[in-house]
C-alpha positions as CSV (number, residue, x, y, z in Angstrom):
1,M,8.4,85.0,26.1
2,A,11.1,84.8,23.5
3,E,13.0,88.0,22.7
4,E,12.5,89.5,19.3
5,A,15.3,89.4,16.8
6,T,17.1,92.7,16.1
7,I,19.0,93.7,13.0
8,N,22.5,95.0,13.6
9,P,24.0,97.8,11.6
10,D,26.4,95.4,9.9
11,G,23.5,93.3,8.7
12,T,23.7,90.5,11.3
13,Q,20.8,89.3,13.3
14,D,20.7,88.8,17.0
15,M,18.4,86.0,18.4
16,G,18.6,87.1,22.0
17,D,20.0,85.1,24.8
18,G,18.6,81.8,23.6
19,G,19.1,82.2,19.9
20,F,21.8,82.1,17.3
21,G,24.3,84.9,16.6
22,S,26.8,86.2,19.1
23,T,25.6,83.8,21.7
24,M,26.2,80.7,19.5
25,G,29.1,79.5,21.6
26,E,27.3,79.6,24.9
27,E,26.0,76.3,26.3
28,E,22.6,77.7,26.8
29,G,22.2,78.2,23.0
30,E,23.2,74.6,22.0
31,I,20.5,72.4,20.4
32,P,20.0,69.1,22.4
33,L,20.3,65.8,20.5
34,V,17.2,63.6,20.1
35,E,17.8,59.9,21.1
36,E,16.0,57.3,19.1
37,A,13.7,55.2,21.1
38,E,14.6,51.5,21.1
39,T,11.7,49.1,20.7
40,A,12.4,45.8,22.4
41,M,11.1,42.7,20.5
42,D,9.1,40.1,22.4
43,P,11.1,36.8,22.8
44,V,7.8,34.9,22.0
45,Y,8.1,36.3,18.5
46,Y,11.6,34.7,18.1
47,L,10.3,31.4,19.4
48,F,7.4,31.4,17.0
49,L,9.7,32.3,14.0
50,G,12.0,29.5,15.0
51,V,9.2,26.9,15.1
52,I,8.1,27.9,11.6
53,I,11.6,27.6,10.2
54,F,12.2,24.3,11.9
55,G,8.9,23.0,10.4
56,L,9.9,24.1,6.9
57,L,13.3,22.4,7.3
58,V,11.7,19.1,8.4
59,Y,9.2,19.2,5.5
60,L,12.0,19.9,3.0
61,L,14.2,17.2,4.4
62,R,11.4,14.6,4.3
63,S,10.5,15.5,0.8
64,K,14.2,15.2,-0.3
65,K,14.5,11.9,1.5
66,S,11.3,10.6,-0.2
67,E,12.7,11.7,-3.6
68,V,16.0,9.9,-2.9
69,D,14.2,6.7,-1.8
70,E,12.0,6.8,-4.8
71,F,15.1,7.2,-7.0
72,F,16.9,4.2,-5.5
73,D,13.7,2.2,-5.6
74,D,13.4,2.8,-9.3
75,L,17.1,2.2,-9.8
76,D,17.3,-1.5,-10.8
77,G,14.0,-2.1,-8.9
78,D,13.8,-5.8,-10.0
79,K,17.6,-6.4,-9.7
80,F,17.2,-8.7,-6.7
81,N,13.7,-10.1,-7.5
82,L,15.2,-13.6,-8.0
83,K,13.5,-16.9,-8.2
84,L,15.0,-20.4,-8.2
85,P,15.1,-22.2,-11.5
86,S,12.6,-24.9,-12.5
87,Q,15.3,-27.5,-12.2
88,V,15.0,-27.3,-8.4
89,D,11.4,-28.7,-8.5
90,E,12.5,-31.2,-11.2
91,Y,15.2,-32.6,-8.9
92,Y,12.8,-33.2,-6.1
93,D,10.4,-35.0,-8.5
94,V,13.3,-37.3,-9.6
95,K,14.2,-37.8,-5.9
96,D,10.7,-38.9,-5.0
97,K,10.7,-41.4,-7.9
98,C,14.1,-42.7,-6.8
99,L,12.8,-43.1,-3.2
100,E,9.8,-45.0,-4.4
101,A,12.1,-47.2,-6.5
102,G,14.0,-48.2,-3.3
103,W,16.9,-45.7,-3.3
104,K,18.0,-44.5,0.1
105,P,20.2,-41.5,1.0
106,G,23.9,-42.6,1.1
107,M,23.2,-45.6,-1.2
108,T,25.9,-45.6,-3.8
109,P,27.2,-48.2,-6.3
110,P,30.1,-50.4,-5.1
111,P,33.5,-48.8,-5.4
112,G,34.8,-48.9,-9.0
113,Q,31.3,-49.4,-10.5
114,Q,30.1,-45.8,-10.4
115,N,30.8,-45.4,-14.2
116,T,29.3,-48.8,-15.0
117,A,26.0,-48.1,-13.2
118,K,22.8,-48.3,-15.3
119,P,22.0,-45.1,-17.1
120,D,18.5,-45.3,-15.7
121,G,19.5,-46.3,-12.2
122,P,18.4,-44.2,-9.3
123,H,21.9,-43.1,-8.4
124,R,22.8,-41.9,-11.9
125,L,19.4,-40.2,-12.5
126,L,19.5,-38.4,-9.1
127,A,23.1,-37.3,-9.7
128,Q,22.3,-35.9,-13.1
129,A,19.2,-34.1,-11.8
130,L,21.2,-32.5,-9.0
131,M,24.0,-31.4,-11.5
132,K,21.4,-29.9,-13.8
133,R,19.9,-28.0,-10.7
134,C,23.4,-26.8,-9.7
135,I,24.2,-25.6,-13.2
136,A,20.9,-23.7,-13.5
137,D,21.7,-22.0,-10.1
138,I,25.0,-20.6,-11.3
139,P,23.6,-17.4,-12.9
140,I,21.8,-16.3,-9.7
141,V,24.6,-17.3,-7.5
142,T,27.2,-15.3,-9.5
143,H,24.8,-12.4,-9.7
144,V,24.4,-12.1,-6.0
145,Q,28.2,-12.6,-5.4
146,K,28.9,-9.9,-8.0
147,E,26.5,-7.3,-6.4
148,S,27.5,-8.1,-2.8
149,G,30.4,-5.8,-2.4
150,G,28.7,-2.9,-4.1
151,M,25.5,-3.2,-2.1
152,N,27.3,-3.5,1.2
153,K,29.3,-0.3,0.4
154,L,26.1,1.6,-0.6
155,Y,24.4,0.5,2.5
156,S,27.3,1.5,4.8
157,Q,27.2,5.0,3.1
158,S,23.4,5.3,3.3
159,M,23.3,5.4,-0.5
160,C,20.5,2.8,-1.0
161,S,16.9,2.6,0.2
162,V,15.7,0.3,2.9
163,K,13.5,-1.4,0.4
164,Q,16.4,-2.2,-1.9
165,W,18.6,-3.3,0.9
166,R,15.9,-5.7,2.2
167,S,15.4,-7.0,-1.4
168,Y,19.1,-7.7,-1.6
169,Q,19.2,-9.4,1.8
170,A,16.3,-11.7,0.7
171,A,18.1,-12.6,-2.5
172,E,21.3,-13.3,-0.6
173,A,19.4,-15.5,1.9
174,L,17.7,-17.4,-1.0
175,V,21.0,-18.1,-2.7
176,S,22.8,-19.0,0.5
177,T,20.1,-21.5,1.4
178,E,20.1,-23.0,-2.1
179,V,23.9,-23.5,-2.0
180,D,23.7,-25.3,1.3
181,E,20.8,-27.5,0.2
182,V,22.6,-28.5,-3.0
183,R,25.7,-29.5,-0.9
184,A,23.5,-31.5,1.5
185,E,21.8,-33.3,-1.4
186,A,25.2,-34.0,-3.0
187,D,26.5,-35.7,0.2
188,E,23.3,-37.9,0.3
189,I,24.0,-39.0,-3.3
190,E,27.7,-39.5,-2.9
191,P,29.6,-38.7,0.4
192,G,32.1,-35.9,-0.2
193,W,30.6,-34.7,-3.4
194,S,29.6,-31.4,-1.7
195,Q,33.2,-30.3,-1.7
196,V,33.4,-30.2,-5.5
197,I,29.9,-30.1,-6.9
198,W,29.8,-26.3,-7.3
199,K,33.2,-26.2,-8.9
200,Q,32.1,-28.9,-11.4
201,A,28.8,-27.0,-12.1
202,M,30.8,-23.8,-12.8
203,Q,33.0,-25.7,-15.3
204,Y,30.0,-27.3,-17.0
205,H,28.2,-23.9,-17.1
206,T,31.2,-22.3,-18.7
207,M,31.4,-25.0,-21.3
208,L,27.7,-24.8,-22.1
209,K,28.0,-21.0,-22.3
210,Q,30.9,-21.2,-24.7
211,K,29.0,-23.8,-26.8
212,H,26.0,-21.6,-27.0
213,S,28.1,-18.7,-28.0
214,Q,29.7,-20.7,-30.8
215,E,26.3,-21.9,-31.9
216,V,25.1,-18.3,-32.1
217,Q,28.2,-17.2,-34.0
218,Q,27.8,-20.1,-36.4
219,A,24.1,-19.3,-36.9
220,M,25.0,-15.7,-37.6
221,A,27.7,-16.7,-40.0
222,A,25.3,-19.1,-41.8
223,A,22.7,-16.3,-42.0
224,A,25.2,-13.9,-43.4
225,K,26.4,-16.5,-46.0
226,R,22.8,-17.3,-46.9
227,K,22.1,-13.6,-47.4
228,E,25.2,-13.2,-49.5
229,V,24.1,-16.1,-51.8
230,E,20.6,-14.6,-52.0
231,D,22.0,-11.2,-52.8
232,K,24.1,-12.7,-55.6
233,A,21.1,-14.7,-56.9
234,N,18.9,-11.6,-56.9
235,A,21.6,-9.6,-58.7
236,A,22.0,-12.3,-61.4
237,K,18.2,-12.4,-61.7
238,Y,18.1,-8.7,-62.0
239,Q,20.7,-8.8,-64.7
240,V,18.8,-11.5,-66.6
241,D,15.5,-9.6,-66.2
242,D,17.3,-6.4,-67.3
243,A,18.7,-8.1,-70.4
244,K,15.3,-9.6,-71.2
245,A,13.7,-6.2,-70.7
246,K,16.3,-4.6,-73.0
247,E,15.8,-7.4,-75.6
248,M,12.0,-7.0,-75.5
249,A,12.4,-3.2,-75.8
250,A,14.6,-3.6,-78.8
251,E,12.2,-6.1,-80.4
252,K,9.3,-3.7,-79.7
253,A,11.2,-0.8,-81.2
254,A,12.1,-2.8,-84.3
255,A,8.5,-3.9,-84.7
256,E,7.3,-0.4,-84.4
257,L,9.9,0.8,-86.9
258,L,9.0,-1.9,-89.4
259,K,5.3,-1.1,-89.0
260,A,6.0,2.6,-89.6
261,E,7.9,1.7,-92.8
262,E,5.1,-0.5,-94.0
263,N,2.6,2.3,-93.2
264,E,4.7,4.7,-95.1
265,K,5.0,2.4,-98.1
266,A,1.3,1.8,-98.1
267,A,0.6,5.5,-98.0
268,K,3.0,6.1,-100.9
269,S,1.5,3.3,-102.9
270,K,-2.0,4.7,-102.2
271,N,-1.0,8.2,-103.3
272,S,0.6,6.8,-106.5
273,F,-2.5,4.9,-107.3
274,K,-4.6,8.0,-106.8
275,D,-2.3,10.0,-109.1
276,V,-2.4,7.3,-111.8
277,K,-6.2,7.1,-111.6
278,K,-6.5,10.9,-111.6
279,G,-4.3,11.1,-114.8
280,F,-6.2,8.4,-116.5
281,L,-9.5,10.0,-115.9
282,N,-8.3,13.4,-117.0
283,K,-7.3,12.1,-120.5
284,K,-9.6,12.8,-123.4
């Protein structure tokens, strides 16, 4: 049973052997510390939490990758959707006709007579058709060559989608096959022509492009000149119309003024006649 507290004469309070007061320094009177209970977390909880976080990361990464792929698919999506020009089929049509006419691969005019061959001869027609085909191929060939370095760099850095890379590879294969076929056809028409046909085609293409540019500039200059002449003619016509309008307005104003004067004179004459008549009737 705990001892009762007593009040000392000096006003202090004794708590007994086990309380506060004079026995505060004794070990028996010290208050024991309460240790917090540590609750150990089940490792399964950590495993479950890790699985959830991993699933979220996978979902976010897949969504991000899908957005990136969609971005690159939309970026110049039709850039490598190339088709061979119609001149390719036209060449083979001409070749079939030449074969029907008796021409055979490697059959060329005798040396020194290439330039004197008939304009409608098989050799000349086939050579012209192949050159037209080669010139028409220049834009797609230069396009793929221009994009080759950039696409290879993007692919090496994983900066383009698989779809776009495959589209580029298909375009590159198409162009490479066409270049080889043109060279093979050139050698059939004239042995050794394959070494220079693409260079010649590029020169012709540049010439035609410059000619087209000059024609466009000339057409624009002619249109500007025609507009200038039309503007001057319209301005002159406006001046004439304005002068006529002013002349007609002046004539109308003069006619109205003359009519007003005549009306005024008529009114005065009428009033004078009334005054005379009135004076005559008033006389006795």
